[in-house]
N, C-alpha and C positions, 0 to 999 in steps of 0.2 A: 529541559532545554527548551525555550518556548521562541526562540528566536531563530529566524529561519536563515541557513547559509547562503553562499551564492551559489548561483545555478550551478556552477562546476563544480562544487562541494554538495550537491543536494543528492546527484546521481547515487555515490555511492554509500552515502547515508540510508537512500531508500531502499537500495539494494540488501543493504544488513538487516534494515527493520523489516522488510519484507521476508527474509531469511528466519528472524526471533517469532515474527506473526506466523509462517509455516510452522514452527517448532511446538509454539504455543499452541496453534489450531488443531496439530495432530495428536496433543496430547487429550483432547474434549472429545468425546462422541458426537458430540452436536456440531462439531468443526471441521469434517474432512472434507465438505464441499469447498468450504473458501478456502481448506489450506491449497486442495488444487489449483485454486484459481489464484492466490497468491504466488504460488509456484511457479505457475506459467507468465504469470506478469511478471515476477522477479528475474527468471532466464530471458526474457524477452528484453528488458529492460538491462541485462549484464549483458547481453548479445548486441546493444544498439540499435535495438528495433524499438521504433517509438509506439508503435502500438501496443506494448505493454505498458505505456502509462495510460493509454487511453482505454484498455482492459482495466487496470487498477479503478480507474476512475467511473468507469461504467459499475462496477462493484457499489456505489455508495449511490444512496438515493433512492426512494419508492418503496412500496412493501414488499418485504421479505429479504431486503436490500443486508448487505454487509454490517451498516450501521444498524439493523435491528439485530442482529446475531448476539445472545447470550450466554454463555458458557458456563459450566456446572460448578466452575472456580476459574480463578484468575481475571475476574470482569476488568476489575481496574488496570490491570498490564495490559487487558487486551483494547480497552478504551484509549488507555496511553499510546498504544502503538497504532491503533488504527488512525487517531485522529492526525498525529505525526505524518505517516503513511500520507494521508490524502492533503496535508498541507504542501508537504516535497512535491507530490505529483501534481498539484496544481502551479506550482512554483517552476517547476520544468515545463509544465505544459504553457504557462503564460511567457515564459523567456523564449519558449521555440515560436510561438505565433509572434512576438515582438521580432526574434530572429528571421524570419521568415518573410515579413512587410518588408 
């Protein structure tokens, strides 16, 4: 699924994807830090707290970031979910910026 949904549909999809990321990351010894990070972001977003979007986006970029994580297995699934989560979070953030203008 490469097409981004409407901003209103993006939040439930992002919550679902973050839940899947948490499960995937907890299955791998290298993913526990990021599993905790994604779970906190998921809970904040599900609770309507915009800080969850900011927290999620802060995981991307820079040395040692979520983008740099390589798992023992399931890297294709990780890349797919990680990319989708980032794209949805950007869509939500940008829509909030427009709505707040």
